[in-house]
C-alpha positions in Angstrom: 120.8 73.2 130.1 121.0 74.1 126.4 123.9 76.4 125.6 123.7 78.7 122.6 125.4 81.8 121.2 125.1 84.4 118.4 128.5 85.1 116.9 128.5 88.4 115.0 130.1 88.6 111.5 131.2 91.8 109.8 129.8 91.9 106.2 132.0 92.6 103.2 132.1 96.4 102.6 130.2 96.1 99.3 127.4 94.3 101.2 127.3 96.3 104.4 124.8 99.1 103.2 122.2 96.4 102.6 122.8 94.0 105.5 121.4 94.8 108.9 123.1 91.8 110.6 125.2 88.8 109.8 125.9 86.2 112.4 126.4 82.5 113.2 123.9 80.8 115.6 125.2 77.8 117.4 123.2 75.7 119.9 123.9 72.4 121.8 120.2 71.4 121.3 116.6 72.5 121.7 115.7 75.1 124.3 113.6 73.9 127.2 110.0 73.2 126.1 108.6 75.6 128.8 110.4 78.6 127.3 108.8 80.7 124.6 111.2 80.9 121.7 109.8 84.1 120.3 111.3 86.0 117.3 109.6 89.5 116.9 109.4 91.1 113.5 112.2 93.6 112.8 111.6 94.5 109.1 114.5 92.4 107.8 114.6 89.6 105.3 116.7 86.6 106.2 118.9 84.3 104.2 119.8 81.2 106.3 122.1 78.3 105.8 121.7 75.4 108.2 125.0 73.6 108.3 124.2 71.4 111.4 120.7 70.1 112.1 117.7 72.1 110.9 115.4 74.9 112.0 111.6 74.7 112.7 109.6 77.9 112.7 105.9 78.6 113.4 104.6 81.7 111.6 100.9 82.3 112.3 99.3 78.9 111.7 102.0 77.6 109.4 105.0 75.5 110.3 108.2 75.7 108.2 111.1 73.2 108.5 114.5 74.1 107.0 116.6 70.9 106.5 120.3 70.5 107.1 122.6 72.1 104.4 119.7 74.0 102.9 119.6 77.7 102.0 116.3 79.4 102.7 114.9 83.0 102.3 112.5 84.4 104.9 110.3 87.1 103.5 109.1 90.2 105.3 107.5 89.0 108.6 104.8 91.0 110.4 103.7 88.2 112.7 105.4 86.7 115.8 107.6 83.7 115.1 108.3 80.7 117.4 111.6 79.2 116.5 113.6 76.2 117.6 116.0 73.5 116.4 114.4 70.8 114.3 116.0 68.0 116.3 117.4 68.1 119.9 121.0 68.0 118.9 123.9 70.3 118.0 122.7 73.1 115.6 124.6 75.6 113.5 123.1 78.2 111.2 124.5 81.2 109.3 122.0 84.1 109.3 122.2 87.0 106.9 119.6 89.7 107.6 118.9 92.2 104.7 117.5 95.6 105.7 114.5 96.9 103.7 116.8 98.9 101.5 118.7 95.9 100.4 116.9 92.7 99.5 115.6 93.7 96.1 119.2 94.3 95.0 119.9 90.6 95.3 116.9 88.6 94.4 114.3 89.1 91.6 111.2 87.7 93.2 107.5 88.4 93.8 108.1 89.6 97.4 104.4 89.7 98.2 104.4 85.9 97.7 107.1 85.3 100.2 105.7 87.6 102.9 105.4 85.6 106.2 106.9 82.6 104.4 110.2 80.7 104.6 111.1 79.4 101.2 114.0 77.2 100.1 116.2 79.2 97.7 116.2 76.2 95.3 112.4 76.7 94.9 113.0 80.4 94.1 116.0 80.3 91.7 116.2 76.6 90.7 119.3 74.6 89.7 121.7 77.4 90.4 120.8 77.3 94.1 121.1 73.5 94.1 124.7 73.7 92.8 125.5 76.4 95.2 124.2 74.4 98.2 126.4 71.5 97.3 129.4 73.9 97.1 128.5 75.2 100.6 128.0 71.7 102.0 131.5 70.7 100.8 133.2 73.8 102.4 135.3 72.6 105.2 134.7 75.4 107.7 132.1 78.0 108.7 134.6 80.7 107.7 134.8 79.3 104.2 131.0 79.0 104.0 130.7 82.7 104.9 133.3 83.7 102.2 131.4 81.7 99.6 128.0 83.1 100.6 129.3 86.7 100.5 130.9 86.1 97.1 127.6 84.8 95.8 125.8 87.9 97.1 128.4 90.3 95.6 127.8 88.8 92.2 124.1 89.2 92.5 124.5 92.8 93.6 126.6 93.6 90.6 123.7 92.6 88.3 121.1 95.1 89.7 120.6 98.8 89.8 119.3 101.0 92.7 115.8 102.4 92.7 116.3 106.0 93.9 112.6 106.8 94.8 112.2 103.6 96.8 115.5 104.0 98.5 114.6 107.6 99.5 111.3 106.4 101.0 113.0 103.6 103.0 115.7 106.0 104.3 113.0 108.5 105.4 111.0 105.8 107.2 114.1 104.5 108.9 115.3 108.0 109.9 111.9 108.9 111.3 111.9 105.6 113.3 108.6 104.7 111.7 106.8 107.9 112.5 106.7 109.2 108.9 103.2 109.0 107.3 102.3 107.9 103.8 100.9 111.4 103.3 104.3 112.9 104.1 105.9 110.5 101.6 103.4 111.6 99.0 104.2 115.2 99.6 108.0 114.7 99.6 108.2 112.5 96.5 105.3 113.8 94.4 104.0 110.2 94.0 100.5 109.0 95.0 99.9 106.6 97.9 98.7 104.0 95.4 102.0 104.4 93.3 104.1 104.1 96.5 102.2 101.0 97.7 102.8 99.3 94.3 106.5 100.2 94.5 106.9 98.9 98.0 105.0 95.7 97.2 107.3 95.2 94.2 110.5 95.5 96.3 109.4 94.6 99.8 106.2 92.6 99.7 104.2 95.1 101.8 103.2 98.8 101.8 105.0 101.7 103.4 102.3 102.0 106.2 102.9 98.4 107.4 106.7 98.9 107.2 106.4 102.0 109.3 104.4 100.1 111.9 107.1 97.4 112.2 109.9 99.9 112.4 108.0 102.0 115.0 107.5 98.9 117.2 111.2 98.0 116.7 112.2 101.2 118.5 110.3 100.2 121.6 111.1 96.5 121.5 114.9 97.1 121.3 114.6 98.7 124.7 112.0 96.3 126.2 114.0 93.2 125.2 116.9 94.3 127.3 114.8 93.5 130.4 113.8 97.0 131.4 110.4 97.1 133.2 107.5 98.6 131.2 106.8 101.2 133.9 110.3 102.6 133.4 109.9 103.3 129.6 106.3 104.7 129.4 107.6 108.0 128.0 109.4 106.0 125.3 106.2 104.3 124.5 104.1 107.5 124.1 106.6 109.0 121.9 105.7 106.4 119.3 102.0 105.6 120.2 99.0 107.9 120.6 97.7 106.1 123.8 97.9 102.9 125.8 95.3 101.0 123.7 97.2 101.9 120.5 100.4 100.5 122.0 98.8 97.4 123.3 97.3 96.6 119.9 100.7 96.9 118.3 102.3 94.8 121.1 99.8 91.9 120.7 100.1 92.0 117.0 103.9 91.6 116.9 104.5 89.4 119.9 101.2 87.5 120.4 101.1 88.5 124.1 100.4 91.3 126.5 103.6 93.1 127.9 103.2 91.5 131.3 102.7 87.9 130.0 105.7 88.2 127.7 108.0 89.7 130.3 107.2 86.7 132.5 108.1 84.2 129.7 110.9 86.0 127.9 114.1 84.0 127.4 117.6 84.6 126.2 116.9 83.5 122.6 114.3 86.2 122.2 116.4 88.9 123.6 119.8 88.0 122.1 118.3 87.5 118.6 116.9 91.0 118.7 119.7 92.9 120.4 122.8 91.0 119.2 
């Protein structure tokens, strides 16, 4: 049986406002073929370093392979992802998840172009990433790799300035757990929905309505992924969704399954990735 673990890492204090989660994933090999290795959207961008083996991800109808000792950035995901080790052998990956407030403070990219994509950092920022990857490959321990990665991110952070209107909108969506409407954001900020959509696309790669839908589903899925039966959390569902059909549409969109089908095929990778 394949053994795996997510080892949590505490981010540097300068990075912590922008990082939702930092961890090290280690696995002795691929998970059993019969298990569904599902990763559900959580509104975070991911910077990953594969220091042993590689990672294979299926997003929609596209397959992405991240090779060993490569740094890759995963854009905003609003589709279910099927994830596994590239080869059936020991795997080690450092995962840094940026919250929606944070990613634009580190990378100057066209975020709409990396939505639902996994892109090697070398393709995004060129020779600087290639040199940096060599430095990480030569680091003798995972602890040292983490130190180098965080130092790199701190330097990037120092070169950017916050966007107060965008930050305000992100915090309001987060505080409302995805229930805040675009109309409410228009009223609170004084900016039109069109202006807000452009601002979000620039910093996030999608509009505020789509982000709210991901954040809203996240509130439910955090409870569901602990193994609680659907019947036990119906009140929780209807706090976030108008009716059952509204909820089922969202569930199928973000997981690719019905609640019953998924609960029968859920495995530890899916639950631990979301709740760790």
